[in-house]
C-alpha positions as CSV (number, residue, x, y, z in Angstrom):
1,X,13.0,34.1,6.8
2,X,15.7,31.5,6.9
3,X,15.6,27.8,5.9
4,X,15.7,26.7,9.6
5,X,11.9,27.0,9.6
6,X,9.7,24.0,8.9
7,X,8.2,24.6,5.5
8,X,5.1,22.6,4.4
9,X,4.6,22.7,0.7
10,X,2.6,19.5,0.1
11,X,-0.4,21.4,-1.1
12,X,1.4,24.4,-2.6
13,X,3.4,25.6,-5.5
14,X,7.1,25.7,-4.6
15,X,9.1,28.3,-6.6
16,X,12.8,27.9,-6.5
17,X,14.3,31.3,-7.0
18,X,13.4,34.8,-5.8
19,X,14.4,36.8,-8.8
20,X,12.1,38.8,-11.1
21,X,10.4,35.7,-12.5
22,X,9.9,33.9,-9.2
23,X,8.6,36.9,-7.4
24,X,6.2,37.7,-10.3
25,X,4.9,34.2,-10.3
26,X,4.2,34.4,-6.5
27,X,2.2,37.6,-7.1
28,X,0.3,36.1,-10.1
29,X,-0.6,32.9,-8.3
30,X,-1.9,34.9,-5.3
31,X,-4.2,36.8,-7.7
32,X,-5.8,33.5,-8.9
33,X,-6.1,32.0,-5.4
34,X,-3.3,29.5,-5.6
35,X,-0.9,29.1,-2.6
36,X,2.8,29.4,-3.3
37,X,6.1,29.5,-1.4
38,X,9.3,31.0,-2.8
39,X,12.7,29.9,-1.6
40,X,15.6,32.2,-2.4
41,X,19.2,31.4,-1.4
42,X,20.1,35.0,-0.8
43,X,19.6,36.6,2.6
44,X,18.5,39.7,0.8
45,X,16.3,40.3,-2.3
46,X,18.2,39.4,-5.5
47,X,18.7,42.7,-7.4
48,X,22.0,42.5,-9.2
49,X,22.0,43.8,-12.7
50,X,21.8,47.6,-12.2
51,X,18.9,48.5,-14.6
52,X,16.6,46.7,-16.9
53,X,14.7,47.8,-20.1
54,X,11.0,46.9,-19.9
55,X,9.0,47.0,-23.2
56,X,5.3,47.0,-24.0
57,X,4.8,43.3,-23.2
58,X,6.5,43.6,-19.8
59,X,4.3,46.6,-18.9
60,X,1.2,44.7,-19.8
61,X,2.3,41.8,-17.5
62,X,3.1,44.3,-14.7
63,X,-0.4,45.7,-15.1
64,X,-1.8,42.2,-14.5
65,X,0.4,41.9,-11.4
66,X,-0.8,45.3,-10.0
67,X,2.6,47.0,-9.8
68,X,2.9,48.9,-13.1
69,X,1.5,52.2,-11.7
70,X,4.1,52.4,-9.0
71,X,7.0,51.8,-11.4
72,X,5.7,54.2,-14.1
73,X,5.7,57.0,-11.5
74,X,9.4,56.5,-10.8
75,X,10.8,55.9,-14.3
76,X,10.8,57.8,-17.6
77,X,9.0,56.7,-20.7
78,X,11.4,56.6,-23.6
79,X,10.5,58.5,-26.8
80,X,12.7,56.9,-29.4
81,X,15.7,54.7,-30.1
82,X,18.8,55.7,-32.1
83,X,21.5,53.4,-33.5
84,X,24.8,55.2,-34.2
85,X,28.4,54.4,-34.9
86,X,30.8,55.3,-32.2
87,X,31.9,58.1,-34.6
88,X,28.4,59.7,-34.1
89,X,27.1,58.7,-37.5
90,X,23.4,58.0,-37.4
91,X,22.4,54.6,-38.8
92,X,18.7,54.4,-37.8
93,X,16.1,56.1,-35.6
94,X,12.7,54.9,-34.6
95,X,10.1,56.9,-32.7
96,X,7.9,54.9,-30.3
97,X,4.2,55.2,-30.9
98,X,1.6,55.6,-28.1
99,X,1.2,51.8,-28.1
100,X,5.0,51.2,-27.7
101,X,5.8,51.6,-24.0
102,X,9.5,51.4,-23.2
103,X,11.0,52.4,-19.9
104,X,14.3,51.8,-18.2
105,X,13.8,50.6,-14.6
106,X,16.1,50.4,-11.7
107,X,16.2,46.6,-11.0
108,X,16.1,47.1,-7.2
109,X,12.8,49.0,-7.6
110,X,11.3,46.3,-9.8
111,X,12.3,43.5,-7.3
112,X,11.0,45.5,-4.3
113,X,7.7,46.3,-6.0
114,X,7.1,42.6,-6.7
115,X,8.2,41.5,-3.3
116,X,5.9,43.9,-1.5
117,X,3.0,42.7,-3.6
118,X,3.5,39.1,-2.3
119,X,1.2,37.6,0.4
120,X,2.7,37.6,3.8
121,X,4.9,34.5,4.4
122,X,5.3,33.7,0.7
123,X,8.9,34.6,0.4
124,X,11.6,32.8,2.4
125,X,15.1,34.2,2.1
126,X,18.3,32.4,3.1
127,X,16.9,29.1,1.8
128,X,19.7,27.5,-0.3
129,X,18.6,24.6,-2.5
130,X,21.2,21.9,-2.2
131,X,19.7,19.3,-4.6
132,X,16.6,18.8,-6.8
133,X,15.4,15.3,-7.7
134,X,12.6,14.3,-10.1
135,X,11.2,10.8,-9.9
136,X,9.8,8.7,-12.8
137,X,6.3,10.0,-12.1
138,X,7.4,13.6,-12.4
139,X,7.2,14.6,-8.8
140,X,9.9,17.0,-7.6
141,X,11.8,16.8,-4.3
142,X,13.9,19.7,-3.1
143,X,16.5,19.4,-0.4
144,X,17.7,22.5,1.3
145,X,21.2,23.0,2.7
146,X,19.6,22.8,6.2
147,X,18.6,19.3,5.5
148,X,14.9,20.0,5.1
149,X,13.2,18.0,2.3
150,X,10.4,19.6,0.5
151,X,7.9,17.7,-1.7
152,X,5.6,20.2,-3.3
153,X,2.4,19.6,-5.3
154,X,4.0,21.6,-8.1
155,X,7.7,22.6,-8.5
156,X,8.7,25.6,-10.6
157,X,12.3,26.3,-11.4
158,X,12.8,30.1,-11.5
159,X,16.4,29.7,-10.4
160,X,18.2,31.4,-13.4
161,X,20.8,30.4,-15.9
162,X,22.4,27.8,-13.6
163,X,19.1,26.3,-12.6
164,X,19.3,23.1,-10.5
165,X,15.7,22.3,-11.6
166,X,16.7,22.6,-15.2
167,X,19.6,20.3,-14.6
168,X,17.4,17.7,-12.8
169,X,15.2,17.7,-15.9
170,X,18.2,16.7,-18.0
171,X,18.2,19.8,-20.1
172,X,21.5,20.9,-21.6
173,X,23.5,23.7,-19.9
174,X,23.7,27.2,-21.4
175,X,26.3,28.0,-24.0
176,X,28.7,31.0,-23.8
177,X,28.0,33.5,-26.5
178,X,31.6,34.7,-26.7
179,X,30.8,38.0,-25.1
180,X,31.1,39.7,-21.7
181,X,28.5,42.3,-20.7
182,X,29.0,45.2,-18.3
183,X,26.0,46.9,-16.8
184,X,26.1,49.9,-14.5
185,X,24.1,52.8,-13.1
186,X,25.5,56.4,-13.2
187,X,24.0,58.4,-10.3
188,X,23.6,62.1,-10.0
189,X,22.2,63.5,-6.7
190,X,21.4,66.8,-8.4
191,X,19.8,65.2,-11.4
192,X,21.1,63.7,-14.7
193,X,22.7,66.6,-16.7
194,X,20.8,67.4,-19.9
195,X,18.6,64.4,-19.4
196,X,16.8,63.1,-22.5
197,X,14.5,60.2,-23.1
198,X,16.3,58.6,-26.1
199,X,17.7,55.1,-26.0
200,X,21.1,55.2,-27.6
201,X,22.7,52.1,-29.2
202,X,26.4,52.7,-30.1
203,X,28.2,50.4,-32.5
204,X,31.9,50.1,-32.8
205,X,34.1,49.3,-35.8
206,X,36.1,46.2,-36.6
207,X,36.6,45.5,-32.8
208,X,32.9,44.8,-32.5
209,X,32.1,46.8,-29.4
210,X,28.5,47.6,-28.4
211,X,27.3,50.3,-25.9
212,X,23.9,51.2,-24.7
213,X,22.5,54.2,-22.9
214,X,19.1,55.1,-21.6
215,X,17.6,57.1,-18.7
216,X,16.1,55.4,-15.6
217,X,15.0,58.2,-13.2
218,X,15.8,61.8,-12.7
219,X,18.9,60.8,-10.8
220,X,20.1,57.7,-12.7
221,X,21.3,56.8,-16.1
222,X,21.9,53.2,-17.4
223,X,25.0,52.3,-19.2
224,X,25.9,48.9,-20.7
225,X,28.9,47.8,-22.7
226,X,29.4,44.4,-24.5
227,X,32.5,43.0,-26.2
228,X,34.0,39.8,-27.4
229,X,36.3,37.9,-25.0
230,X,37.5,34.2,-25.1
231,X,35.9,32.1,-22.5
232,X,39.0,31.4,-20.5
233,X,39.5,35.1,-20.1
234,X,35.9,35.8,-19.5
235,X,35.9,33.6,-16.5
236,X,38.3,36.0,-14.8
237,X,36.7,39.2,-15.9
238,X,34.9,40.5,-12.9
239,X,33.7,43.9,-11.5
240,X,37.2,45.0,-10.6
241,X,38.2,44.9,-14.3
242,X,34.9,46.3,-15.6
243,X,35.4,50.0,-14.6
244,X,38.9,50.0,-16.2
245,X,37.5,48.6,-19.4
246,X,34.8,51.3,-19.5
247,X,37.3,54.1,-19.1
248,X,39.5,52.7,-21.9
249,X,36.5,52.1,-24.1
250,X,35.3,55.7,-23.7
251,X,38.4,56.9,-25.6
252,X,37.0,55.3,-28.8
253,X,33.5,56.8,-28.6
254,X,32.5,60.3,-29.9
255,X,32.2,63.0,-27.1
256,X,28.6,63.6,-28.1
257,X,27.7,60.5,-26.0
258,X,29.4,61.8,-22.9
259,X,30.7,58.4,-21.9
260,X,33.3,59.8,-19.4
261,X,30.5,61.6,-17.6
262,X,28.6,58.4,-17.0
263,X,31.7,56.4,-16.1
264,X,32.9,58.9,-13.6
265,X,29.5,58.7,-11.8
266,X,29.3,54.9,-11.5
267,X,29.5,53.6,-7.9
268,X,31.6,50.4,-7.5
269,X,28.7,48.6,-6.0
270,X,26.5,49.4,-9.0
271,X,28.7,47.9,-11.8
272,X,28.2,44.3,-12.8
273,X,30.2,42.1,-15.3
274,X,28.7,38.8,-16.7
275,X,29.5,36.2,-19.2
276,X,26.6,36.3,-21.7
277,X,25.0,32.9,-22.2
278,X,21.9,31.5,-23.9
279,X,20.1,28.3,-24.8
280,X,17.5,28.3,-27.5
281,X,14.5,26.2,-26.2
282,X,12.8,23.7,-28.6
283,X,10.1,25.4,-30.6
284,X,7.4,22.7,-30.3
285,X,8.4,20.6,-27.2
286,X,7.4,21.0,-23.6
287,X,10.4,21.6,-21.2
288,X,8.9,20.2,-18.0
289,X,8.0,16.8,-16.7
290,X,5.1,15.7,-14.5
291,X,4.4,18.3,-11.8
292,X,7.7,20.2,-12.6
293,X,8.1,23.1,-14.9
294,X,10.4,26.0,-15.6
295,X,10.2,29.8,-16.2
296,X,12.4,32.7,-17.0
297,X,16.1,32.1,-17.5
298,X,15.8,28.6,-16.2
299,X,13.6,27.8,-19.2
300,X,14.9,30.1,-21.9
301,X,18.2,31.9,-21.0
302,X,18.9,34.6,-23.5
303,X,21.5,37.3,-24.3
304,X,20.3,40.9,-23.7
305,X,20.2,41.8,-27.4
306,X,16.5,42.0,-27.6
307,X,16.0,43.5,-24.1
308,X,13.5,40.7,-23.3
309,X,15.0,38.5,-20.6
310,X,12.9,40.2,-17.9
311,X,9.9,40.6,-20.2
312,X,9.7,36.9,-21.0
313,X,9.9,36.0,-17.3
314,X,7.0,38.3,-16.5
315,X,5.0,36.9,-19.4
316,X,5.7,33.4,-18.0
317,X,4.4,34.3,-14.6
318,X,1.0,35.4,-16.0
319,X,0.8,32.4,-18.4
320,X,1.5,29.9,-15.6
321,X,-1.2,31.5,-13.4
322,X,-3.7,31.5,-16.3
323,X,-3.1,27.8,-17.1
324,X,-3.5,26.8,-13.4
325,X,-6.6,29.0,-13.0
326,X,-8.2,27.4,-16.0
327,X,-7.5,23.9,-14.7
328,X,-8.8,24.9,-11.2
329,X,-12.1,26.2,-12.6
330,X,-12.7,23.0,-14.6
331,X,-11.6,20.4,-12.0
332,X,-11.6,21.3,-8.3
333,X,-12.7,23.6,-5.6
334,X,-9.1,24.2,-4.5
335,X,-5.6,23.7,-5.7
336,X,-5.0,21.2,-3.0
337,X,-7.8,19.0,-4.5
338,X,-6.7,19.4,-8.1
339,X,-6.0,15.9,-9.6
340,X,-2.4,15.4,-10.7
341,X,-3.3,14.5,-14.2
342,X,-5.2,17.8,-14.6
343,X,-2.2,19.7,-13.1
344,X,0.2,18.0,-15.5
345,X,-2.0,18.8,-18.5
346,X,-2.1,22.4,-17.5
347,X,1.7,22.6,-17.2
348,X,2.3,21.1,-20.6
349,X,-0.3,23.5,-22.1
350,X,1.6,26.4,-20.6
351,X,4.9,25.2,-21.9
352,X,3.6,24.6,-25.4
353,X,2.1,28.1,-25.5
354,X,5.4,29.6,-24.4
355,X,7.9,27.4,-26.4
356,X,7.4,28.9,-29.9
357,X,7.5,32.5,-28.7
358,X,10.5,32.1,-26.4
359,X,12.4,30.0,-29.0
360,X,12.0,32.9,-31.6
361,X,13.0,35.6,-29.1
362,X,16.1,33.8,-27.9
363,X,17.1,33.0,-31.4
364,X,16.6,36.6,-32.6
365,X,18.6,37.9,-29.6
366,X,21.4,35.5,-30.7
367,X,21.2,36.8,-34.3
368,X,21.4,40.3,-33.0
369,X,24.6,39.5,-31.1
370,X,26.2,38.3,-34.4
371,X,24.9,41.3,-36.3
372,X,26.0,44.1,-34.0
373,X,28.7,42.8,-31.6
374,X,31.3,40.7,-33.5
375,X,34.7,41.5,-34.8
376,X,34.8,42.0,-38.5
377,X,36.7,43.6,-41.4
378,X,36.0,47.2,-42.4
379,X,34.0,45.8,-45.3
380,X,32.0,43.8,-42.8
381,X,31.4,47.0,-40.8
382,X,30.1,48.8,-43.9
383,X,27.8,45.9,-44.8
384,X,26.5,45.8,-41.2
385,X,25.8,49.5,-41.2
386,X,24.1,49.3,-44.6
387,X,21.9,46.5,-43.4
388,X,20.8,48.4,-40.2
389,X,20.0,51.5,-42.3
390,X,17.8,49.6,-44.6
391,X,16.2,47.5,-41.9
392,X,15.2,50.6,-39.8
393,X,12.9,51.7,-42.7
394,X,11.1,48.4,-43.0
395,X,11.0,46.8,-39.6
396,X,8.2,47.6,-37.1
397,X,9.6,48.8,-33.8
398,X,9.6,46.0,-31.3
399,X,7.2,43.7,-33.2
400,X,8.1,41.0,-30.7
401,X,6.4,42.9,-27.9
402,X,2.9,41.9,-29.1
403,X,1.5,39.9,-26.1
404,X,-1.7,40.6,-24.2
405,X,-2.7,37.7,-22.0
406,X,-4.9,38.8,-19.1
407,X,-5.5,37.4,-15.6
408,X,-9.2,37.2,-14.9
């Protein structure tokens, strides 16, 4: 639906952004009986990004949202993760236990599953947010490019790293990490040749390259590559240059990884190049104001070096719904009748629950960037490789995936 319609959100939650987080929140709120409306600027569902790695915490959230079974049936469970040099040298290997669920998922399929789980009329496509204003009392006002003015009972910014809601809250913009990321899907109509279920991390030498491979479905393989690039060059590095880079990069990677095979089967419409950015949220401070809050990349944008951007957004969706459900049970018969002070208290509680965890995860992802994907001397490469070998013996696989909130 386009933004020419008359949208009434005075007694609803207005979610700006129809990506993974925004869609998940719409589903979560419906499950606890709270009306929501999602406005998304795109005329089609937002699915850019090729594939996404979802770990144990993300699958727990998807179970709460009721879409996990469908996605599990389509995508392989990964058995282990290996870290190797681009020469093929093994640095570390961890086998996932029964409690560690890791799957690569085609982003389109995740977005579609969430969208189809929404109540009818919840999602409005083609609704471009022109401006966001927040008054002294913490009430949000959203103006669409059509001229419509929306004044919701609760405003949630789920509008990504360049969030207009975040900007209206006066939060600092994201910082460029110094890296460009390329993400792509290799497709094989007859099935991925010699398919295995191992996630492969490939580390370069002094040039600081980083490559990642994992299976998605029987016909698709995910391939990502990250490298350092000055910001002025990164701004001009788009999809047209990405495929050329991957072909050149493959010359420096051992044939055992079969990089040319993956590159030759990437379709132009399924390769994406992005500047990698982040912003570490305060550990003990709320990020919203009044009846306005944030989630996902709008609240805690992160580099992909923990594989938790999507997972954190899914967690946020459940935590917001839980906070509002708790407030609803204690204060009113309906969301429409919930007193504003109760609503504000619930939002700050959600933010203070999420702040420490998201702070640590974004900070750890930033640390990982500097560990595995920076230019260094050969001595620096040796020290990095030694550290990874030692750490693989003492670090629990994906300790940061421990999260088990439940919608009731």
